C-alpha positions in Angstrom: 112.0 158.0 126.3 109.9 161.1 125.5 107.2 162.5 127.8 104.3 161.1 125.6 105.7 157.6 125.7 106.2 157.7 129.5 102.7 158.9 130.0 101.3 156.1 127.8 103.3 153.5 129.7 101.9 154.8 133.0 98.3 154.8 131.8 98.8 151.3 130.3 100.1 149.7 133.4 97.5 151.6 135.4 94.7 150.1 133.3 96.3 146.7 133.7 96.6 147.0 137.5 92.9 148.2 137.7 91.7 145.3 135.5 93.6 142.7 137.4 92.4 144.2 140.7 88.8 144.0 139.5 89.4 140.4 138.4 90.9 139.5 141.8 88.0 141.1 143.7 85.5 139.2 141.6 87.2 135.9 142.4 87.2 136.7 146.1 83.6 137.8 146.3 81.7 136.0 143.5 84.0 133.3 142.3 84.0 129.6 143.3 85.2 128.6 146.7 89.0 128.3 147.1 88.4 124.8 148.6 86.9 123.5 145.3 90.3 122.5 143.9 93.8 123.4 143.0 92.9 124.8 139.6 91.0 127.7 141.1 93.7 128.4 143.6 96.3 128.4 140.8 94.1 130.8 138.9 93.9 133.1 141.9 97.7 132.9 142.3 98.2 133.9 138.6 95.9 136.8 138.9 97.5 138.0 142.1 101.0 137.8 140.5 99.8 139.7 137.5 98.3 142.4 139.7 101.6 142.6 141.6 103.5 142.9 138.4 101.2 145.6 137.0 101.4 147.6 140.3 105.1 147.4 140.7 105.6 148.4 137.1 103.4 151.4 137.6 105.2 152.3 140.9 108.7 152.0 139.3 107.7 154.4 136.5 106.2 156.9 138.9 109.0 156.7 141.6 111.9 155.9 139.2 113.7 153.9 141.9 116.1 151.1 140.9 114.8 148.8 143.6 111.3 149.1 142.2 112.6 148.4 138.7 114.2 145.2 139.9 111.1 144.2 141.8 109.0 144.8 138.7 111.3 142.5 136.7 111.1 139.8 139.3 107.4 140.0 139.5 107.2 139.7 135.7 109.1 136.3 136.1 106.8 135.3 138.9 103.7 136.2 136.8 104.9 133.9 134.0 105.6 131.1 136.6 102.1 131.4 138.1 100.5 131.1 134.7 102.8 128.2 133.9 101.6 126.4 137.1 98.0 127.1 136.2 98.3 125.8 132.7 100.2 122.7 133.8 97.6 122.0 136.3 94.8 122.2 133.7 96.8 119.8 131.5 97.3 117.3 134.4 94.5 114.6 134.5 92.9 113.9 137.8 93.8 110.4 139.0 93.3 108.7 142.3 97.0 109.1 143.1 96.9 112.7 142.1 99.9 112.2 139.8 100.4 111.9 136.1 100.5 114.4 133.2 99.7 114.3 129.5 102.4 116.7 128.6 105.7 115.8 127.0 108.4 115.0 129.5 110.7 117.9 128.5 108.2 120.7 128.7 107.6 121.0 132.4 111.4 121.1 133.3 112.0 123.6 130.6 109.3 125.9 132.0 110.7 125.8 135.5 114.3 126.2 134.4 113.3 129.3 132.5 111.6 130.7 135.7 114.5 129.8 137.9 116.9 131.3 135.5 114.9 134.5 135.3 114.8 134.8 139.1 118.5 134.1 139.5 119.6 136.3 136.7 117.8 139.5 137.7 120.1 140.3 140.7 123.2 139.0 138.9 123.9 142.5 137.5 124.6 143.9 140.9 127.4 141.3 141.6 129.8 143.1 139.4 130.9 140.0 137.6 129.1 140.8 134.3 129.1 143.8 132.1 125.7 145.5 131.6 125.7 144.5 128.0 126.3 140.8 128.7 123.7 140.7 131.4 121.2 142.4 129.1 121.7 139.8 126.3 121.1 136.8 128.7 118.2 138.6 130.4 116.5 139.2 127.1 117.1 135.6 126.0 115.4 134.3 129.2 112.6 136.9 128.8 111.9 135.5 125.3 112.1 131.9 126.3 109.3 132.2 128.9 106.6 133.4 126.5 107.7 130.8 123.9 107.2 128.0 126.5 103.9 129.6 127.6 102.6 129.7 124.1 103.5 126.0 123.7 101.4 125.3 126.9 98.5 127.3 125.5 98.8 125.4 122.2 98.8 122.1 124.1 95.7 123.1 126.0 93.8 124.3 122.9 94.6 121.2 120.8 94.1 118.7 123.6 90.7 120.0 124.7 87.7 117.8 124.0 85.1 119.2 121.5 82.4 119.6 124.1 84.8 121.7 126.4 86.1 123.9 123.6 83.5 126.6 124.2 84.6 126.9 127.8 88.4 127.1 127.3 88.6 129.2 124.1 88.6 132.7 125.8 91.4 131.6 128.2 93.5 130.4 125.2 92.9 133.6 123.3 93.8 135.8 126.3 97.0 134.0 127.3 98.0 133.3 123.7 97.7 137.0 122.9 99.8 138.0 126.0 102.6 135.5 125.2 102.6 136.3 121.5 103.0 140.0 122.2 105.9 139.3 124.6 107.5 137.1 122.0 107.4 140.0 119.5 108.7 142.5 122.1 111.6 140.5 123.4 112.6 138.9 120.0 113.0 142.4 118.5 114.9 143.5 121.6 117.2 140.6 121.3 117.8 141.3 117.7 118.4 145.0 118.0 119.9 144.9 121.6 117.2 147.2 123.1 113.5 147.3 123.8 111.3 149.1 121.4 109.8 152.0 123.4 106.6 152.1 121.4 106.0 148.4 121.9 106.8 148.6 125.6 104.5 151.6 126.0 101.4 149.6 125.1 102.3 146.3 126.9 100.1 147.3 129.9 97.2 148.1 127.5 97.6 144.7 125.9 97.2 143.0 129.2 94.2 145.2 130.2 92.5 144.2 126.9 92.9 140.4 127.6 91.6 140.5 131.2 87.9 140.5 130.1 88.6 137.3 128.1 90.0 135.7 131.3 86.9 136.8 133.2 84.7 135.3 130.4 86.6 132.0 130.7 86.0 132.0 134.4 82.3 132.7 134.0 82.0 129.8 131.4 83.9 127.3 133.4 83.6 127.9 137.1 85.3 124.7 138.2 87.9 124.5 135.5 87.2 120.9 134.8 88.2 120.8 131.2 88.2 117.5 129.4 91.7 117.5 128.1 93.8 114.9 126.4 97.1 115.2 124.5 97.1 114.0 121.0 100.1 113.3 118.8 99.0 116.1 116.6 99.2 118.5 119.5 102.7 117.2 120.5 103.8 117.5 116.8 102.7 121.1 116.6 104.2 121.9 120.0 107.5 120.4 119.1 107.5 122.3 115.8 106.6 125.5 117.5 109.5 125.0 120.0 112.0 124.2 117.3 110.8 127.3 115.3 111.2 129.4 118.4 114.7 128.2 119.2 115.6 128.7 115.5 114.4 132.3 115.5 116.2 132.9 118.8 119.4 131.6 117.4 119.1 133.6 114.3 118.3 136.7 116.4 121.6 136.2 118.3 123.5 135.7 115.0 121.8 138.9 113.7 123.0 140.9 116.7 126.6 139.9 116.2 126.4 140.5 112.4 125.2 144.0 113.1 127.8 144.5 115.9 130.8 143.4 113.9 129.5 144.4 110.4 130.6 148.1 110.6 128.7 150.4 108.3 127.1 147.4 106.5 125.9 145.9 109.8 122.3 147.1 109.5 121.9 145.9 105.9 123.5 142.6 106.6 121.2 142.1 109.6 118.1 142.8 107.5 119.3 140.3 104.9 119.9 137.7 107.6 116.4 138.2 109.0 114.9 137.7 105.6 117.0 134.6 105.0 116.0 133.2 108.4 112.3 133.7 107.8 112.6 132.2 104.3 114.5 129.2 105.6 111.8 128.7 108.3 109.2 128.7 105.5 111.1 126.2 103.5 111.3 123.8 106.5 107.6 124.3 107.3 106.5 123.2 103.8 109.0 120.4 103.5 107.4 117.0 103.5 110.6 115.3 104.6 110.9 117.6 107.6 107.3 117.0 108.6 107.8 113.2 108.3 111.0 113.3 110.5 109.1 115.4 113.1 106.3 112.9 113.3 108.7 110.0 113.7 110.6 112.0 116.4 107.4 112.8 118.3 106.0 109.3 118.1 109.2 107.7 119.0 110.3 109.8 122.0 107.1 111.3 123.5 104.6 108.5 123.3 104.4 104.9 124.2 102.8 104.1 120.8 103.9 105.6 117.6 100.4 106.3 116.2 97.4 108.1 117.4 95.0 105.4 116.3 91.9 107.5 116.5 93.4 110.1 114.2 94.9 107.5 111.8 91.6 105.7 111.5 89.5 108.8 110.9 92.0 110.1 108.3 92.2 106.7 106.5 88.4 106.4 106.5 88.0 109.9 105.2 90.5 109.1 102.5 88.7 106.0 101.3 85.3 107.8 101.5 86.3 110.6 99.2 86.3 108.4 96.0 84.1 109.0 93.0 84.9 106.0 90.9 86.7 102.6 91.2 89.9 104.1 89.6 89.9 107.0 92.1 89.3 104.6 95.0 92.4 102.6 94.0 94.6 105.7 94.2 93.0 106.7 97.5 93.8 103.3 99.0 97.5 103.9 98.0 97.5 107.4 99.4 95.9 106.3 102.7 98.4 103.5 103.3 101.3 105.6 102.2 100.5 108.4 104.7 100.8 105.9 107.6 104.5 105.3 106.8 105.4 108.6 105.1 105.7 106.9 101.7 105.7 109.2 98.6 104.5 106.7 96.0 102.9 103.3 95.5 100.8 101.0 93.3 97.7 98.8 93.7 97.4 95.4 92.2 93.9 93.7 92.1 92.7 90.3 91.1 91.2 90.1 87.6 87.9 88.4 87.1 88.2 85.2 85.0 92.0 84.8 84.9 92.6 85.4 88.6 95.9 87.2 87.9 96.8 90.3 89.9 97.4 93.4 87.7 98.2 97.0 88.5 95.0 99.0 88.3 96.1 102.2 90.1 99.3 104.0 90.7 100.6 107.1 92.5 103.9 108.7 91.7 105.2 105.4 90.4 105.8 104.0 86.8 103.2 101.8 85.2 103.7 98.0 85.4 101.9 95.7 82.9 103.3 92.5 84.3 100.6 90.2 85.9 101.3 88.2 89.0 99.7 84.7 88.9 97.7 83.6 92.0 99.8 80.5 92.2 103.1 82.4 92.4 105.4 82.4 95.4 104.6 86.0 96.3 100.9 85.6 96.0 100.8 82.3 98.0 103.0 83.8 100.7 100.8 86.8 101.2 97.6 84.7 101.2 98.9 82.1 103.7 100.7 84.4 106.1 99.0 87.8 105.7 102.3 89.5 106.5 103.5 92.8 105.3 106.6 92.1 103.3 109.5 94.5 104.0 111.7 94.2 100.9 114.6 95.9 102.6 114.5 93.2 105.4 114.0 90.5 102.7 117.2 91.5 100.9 119.2 91.5 104.1 117.6 88.6 105.9 115.7 86.4 103.3 115.5 83.5 105.7 112.9 85.3 107.8 110.4 84.9 104.9 110.9 81.2 104.4 110.6 80.1 100.7 109.4 83.5 99.4 110.7 84.4 96.0 110.4 88.0 94.8 109.4 88.1 91.1 111.7 89.8 88.6 109.2 92.6 87.7 109.0 93.6 91.4 112.8 93.7 91.7 112.8 96.2 88.8 110.3 98.6 90.5 112.2 101.7 91.7 112.3 102.2 95.5 109.9 99.3 96.2 109.7 98.9 100.0 106.6 97.4 101.6 104.0 95.0 100.2 100.7 95.2 102.0 98.2 92.4 101.4 94.5 93.4 101.0 92.7 90.5 102.7 88.9 89.8 103.0 88.7 86.9 105.4 91.1 84.2 103.9 90.9 85.6 100.4 93.3 88.2 99.0 91.7 90.7 96.7 95.0 92.4 95.9 98.1 94.1 97.4 99.7 97.5 97.6 103.4 98.1 97.0 104.7 101.3 98.7 107.9 103.1 97.8 110.6 103.9 100.4 109.6 106.5 103.0 110.8 110.1 103.2 112.6 109.4 106.4 114.0 106.2 108.0 111.2 104.3 109.8 111.6 101.2 111.9 109.0 98.8 110.6 108.2 97.1 113.8 105.1 95.2 115.1 103.1 98.3 115.5 103.6 99.5 111.9 102.9 95.9 110.6 99.7 95.6 112.6 98.4 99.0 111.5 99.1 98.4 107.8 97.5 94.9 108.0 94.4 96.2 109.7 94.2 99.2 107.3 94.7 96.8 104.4 91.7 94.7 105.5 89.6 97.9 105.7 90.7 98.9 102.2 90.0 95.4 100.9 86.5 95.8 102.3 86.0 99.1 100.5 87.3 97.6 97.2 85.1 94.5 97.6 82.1 96.7 98.2 83.0 98.7 95.1 83.3 95.5 93.0 80.0 94.2 94.3 78.4 97.6 93.4 79.8 97.3 89.9 78.5 93.7 89.6 75.1 95.0 90.8 75.1 97.7 88.2 76.0 95.3 85.5 73.1 93.0 86.6 70.8 96.0 86.5 72.0 96.8 83.0 71.3 93.2 82.0 67.9 93.5 83.5 67.2 96.6 81.5 68.6 94.7 78.5 66.1 91.8 79.1 63.3 94.3 79.3 64.4 95.7 76.0 64.3 92.2 74.6 60.7 91.9 75.6 59.9 94.9 73.5 61.8 93.4 70.6 59.9 90.2 70.9 56.7 92.1 70.8 57.8 93.8 67.6 58.8 90.4 66.1 55.3 89.1 67.0 53.7 92.0 65.0 56.0 91.2 62.1 55.1 87.5 62.2 51.4 88.4 62.4 51.7 90.7 59.4 53.5 88.0 57.4 51.0 85.3 58.4 48.1 87.5 57.2 49.9 88.1 53.9 50.4 84.3 53.4 46.7 83.7 54.2 45.7 86.1 51.4 48.4 85.0 48.9 46.3 82.0 47.8 43.4 84.2 46.7 45.4 87.1 45.3 48.6 85.5 43.9 47.7 86.5 40.4 46.9 90.1 41.3 49.9 92.3 40.3 49.1 94.9 42.9 49.0 92.3 45.6 52.3 90.9 44.4 53.9 94.3 44.5 52.5 95.0 48.0 53.7 91.5 49.1 57.3 92.2 48.0 57.3 95.6 49.7 55.9 94.0 52.9 58.6 91.2 52.9 61.3 93.7 52.2 60.1 95.9 55.0 59.8 93.0 57.4 63.3 91.7 56.6 64.8 95.1 57.1 62.9 95.6 60.4 64.1 92.2 61.7 67.7 92.9 60.7 67.6 96.1 62.7 66.0 94.3 65.7 68.7 91.7 65.6 71.5 94.3 65.4 70.0 96.0 68.5 69.4 92.9 70.5 72.6 91.0 69.8 71.1 87.9 71.1 73.6 85.6 72.8 71.7 82.6 74.1 73.5 79.3 74.3 72.6 77.0 71.4 71.0 73.7 72.1 73.0 70.5 72.3 76.4 69.7 73.8 79.8 71.0 72.8 81.7 68.9 70.1 84.7 69.2 67.9 84.5 72.1 65.5 86.8 72.4 62.4 88.1 75.9 62.8 89.7 75.9 59.3 86.4 75.3 57.6 84.7 77.9 59.8 87.3 80.5 59.0 87.1 79.8 55.3 83.3 80.2 55.5 83.6 83.6 57.2 86.2 84.7 54.5 83.8 83.9 51.7 80.9 85.7 53.5 83.0 88.8 53.9 84.2 88.6 50.3 80.5 88.6 49.2 80.1 91.8 51.1 83.0 93.4 49.3 85.7 93.1 52.0 88.8 90.9 51.7 90.3 89.0 54.6 93.8 87.4 54.3 93.7 83.9 55.7 96.8 81.9 56.8 96.1 78.3 57.8 99.0 76.0 58.5 96.9 72.9 59.1 93.4 71.9 59.8 92.8 72.2 63.5 89.7 71.7 65.7 88.5 72.9 69.1 85.6 71.8 71.3 82.6 74.0 71.3 79.3 74.9 69.5 79.9 75.5 65.9 77.3 78.3 65.5 78.5 80.1 68.6 82.2 79.8 67.7 81.3 81.1 64.2 79.5 84.1 65.8 82.5 84.8 68.1 85.1 84.7 65.3 82.8 86.5 62.9 82.4 89.2 65.5 86.2 89.6 65.9 86.6 89.7 62.1 83.8 92.2 61.7 85.2 94.5 64.4 88.6 94.4 62.6 86.9 95.3 59.3 85.0 98.1 61.0 88.2 99.5 62.5 90.2 99.3 59.3 89.9 101.5 56.2 89.2 99.7 52.9 92.8 100.3 52.0 94.0 98.5 55.2 94.6 94.8 55.8 92.8 92.3 58.0 94.3 88.9 58.6 93.2 85.7 60.2 95.8 83.0 61.1 95.5 79.6 62.7 98.3 77.5 64.3 99.0 75.0 67.0 100.8 76.0 70.2 101.4 72.9 72.3 98.1 71.5 73.4 96.1 74.6 72.4 94.9 76.2 69.2 95.9 79.8 68.5 93.5 81.8 66.3 94.8 85.3 65.7 92.7 88.2 64.1 94.8 91.2 63.2 94.2 94.5 61.5 95.9 97.8 60.6 93.1 100.0 62.0 93.0 102.8 64.5 93.9 100.6 67.5 93.0 100.9 71.2 94.6 102.4 74.3 95.9 100.3 77.1 93.4 102.0 79.4 90.5 101.0 77.2 91.7 97.4 77.0 92.1 97.2 80.7 89.0 98.9 81.9 86.4 98.7 79.1 87.1 96.2 76.4 85.5 93.0 77.8 82.9 94.7 80.0 79.3 94.8 79.0 77.8 97.9 77.4 81.2 99.3 76.6 81.9 100.0 72.9 83.8 102.3 70.6 81.1 102.2 68.0 78.4 104.8 68.0 75.7 102.3 67.3 77.2 99.4 69.3 75.8 98.1 72.5 79.0 96.5 73.8 77.5 93.0 74.2 79.5 91.2 71.5 83.0 91.5 73.0 81.7 90.7 76.5 79.7 87.7 75.2 82.7 86.4 73.1 85.1 86.7 76.0 82.7 84.9 78.4 82.1 82.0 76.0 85.9 81.6 75.3 86.4 81.3 79.1 83.6 78.8 79.4 85.5 76.6 76.9 88.7 76.8 79.0 90.4 79.3 76.7 91.5 82.9 76.9 91.7 86.0 74.8 94.9 88.1 74.5 94.9 91.6 73.1 97.8 93.6 71.8 97.0 97.0 70.4 98.5 100.5 70.0 96.6 103.6 68.9 97.2 104.2 65.2 99.1 100.9 64.7 96.2 98.4 64.7 95.1 95.5 66.9 95.9 91.8 67.3 93.5 89.6 69.2 94.6 86.0 69.9 92.1 83.4 70.9 93.6 80.4 72.7 91.4 77.3 72.9 92.1 73.7 74.0 93.0 71.5 71.0 90.4 68.9 69.9 92.5 66.1 68.3 90.7 63.8 65.8 92.3 60.4 65.1 92.4 59.5 61.4 93.2 55.8 61.9 91.8 52.9 63.9 93.1 52.2 67.4 93.7 48.6 66.2 96.3 49.7 63.7 98.4 51.6 66.2 101.7 50.1 67.1 102.1 48.4 70.4 104.5 50.2 72.8 108.0 48.7 72.9 
């Protein structure tokens, strides 16, 4: 050690001794009474031990006596022990019995073992049983363990403090955290290179002197040290991670020492490479989702009575559901929120469709698309509705008897890594379900996990129901706007009728006038064109008068074919037999004509549009196909049969919606198969209306 470094060390410890002496004097004269509680007495003890350490360190440097050096080392251990006692006392809740702590069970014994080890190990060098080198290695290891444990205590204090007490405790955490972090740097480097860095050691006293004002500020802000502290699972998780990282670095430091010692002339280079590999490995572990998942399971399983911090889980889940911008995004957020509770990396959401009632996948996250619907009367849907259970597929495969008569559908068995099925219940109704993939780490799906997922599923179902109600309200508002637009159209029609009535009134007097005849033709032509435009805009869909009756679909299709042929477009018609369905002839003609016209609009004149009619059991299947540009699955699922959704620039999106609604009213359904660039095929299934061609009297009697 050169003269400049020795002088800096003396000045540093002198400043530290003076700062701690001033702090101790303030506590004696102006501080709170020592009878106010154990916390203030523990603080006074920690300041006294720190003053003793700074004074003995200064004396040992000035006198250079071995006994003073040993006393300085012992006082350093006592200083750490006093701060440990103060921090543990802050983290101990006040109860009537005076017992109890919110710290993990392993932390307090580890702190006191490190202090006892440091006190015992200091005089061990004088026994003659150990070589100086062996004694130094262990002494440095213990010296590093104490600030690591101290930093964990500070981290527990900072993360466990209530928000309204954060302002009071923040200076204390900064001061002690700074001291412990500097000691970790000093002793970890010493352990790695088998010797203290003289430059780092020279400013150790100055570091402590700098942190004393923060300790004083903390005392001024919180005179009674009555911090509102609680230990959350997040704090325990970070503390356990910090401890493991510290042990890992200490182990790698020891390995680095032996690599350098036995590495010969390559020892220094190999040691640097090992240090880089250790830091890189720590970074890989820190960003690993699987490692974080395993750490959370470890903390929740061994350090707490309950696995989850329900306040944190609920706030996080609510924030996840609240950050949506559209129904599609909300579906994915529901999957992410539920998956985060069980460390699942993927999942899908199935919701009930309006009209059919089938459950279909409407959102997915890191899982393949599934187009298979799940009927509401299936075994899986009925089991989820009646029981409300979370189905564990791994448990189902090993113990199917626990789920009664539940039968898993084939499409679900084909999903990769399918693990949990979470029902989304609103009261006694199931709006959908979420299928989660296997977790990143093995998790015991016990009652606590099931209850949390079921409750979160109910909340997610409420969000989804609210979103669907909002969509319905928006559609109702759009229809309201559509009705207001109809009023304007009726007003225009009234003007046209008035104009035509006036023309007819004057026709009797001026029918032989050529100019009047020319003007009349122009007026009629203009009126017809105007009404055609109004009809195209309005797309009126009122229910025709009268009751539904049998409609001959074959004649209706033929009539539409002739109409389109008159417009210059050909439609290929394939009729196996004459079939009839119940409905209103005019409205069915409008529905089928709308489908045919859409097919013609989507197909080039060189393409082909076909209409076929056949019987399928007790239903009539009318199929309209084309070779046009087709539609995407996303458009079919999310936009095709919704109002005000259209691929045409001039379309209003009412025709397809009105057609689908009317077909459902008749007890039928519309099936769509389409691929972009390959055309579209729409199949309308309607209940068959059978017409008897002979009298009942001529039917044969049953045998």
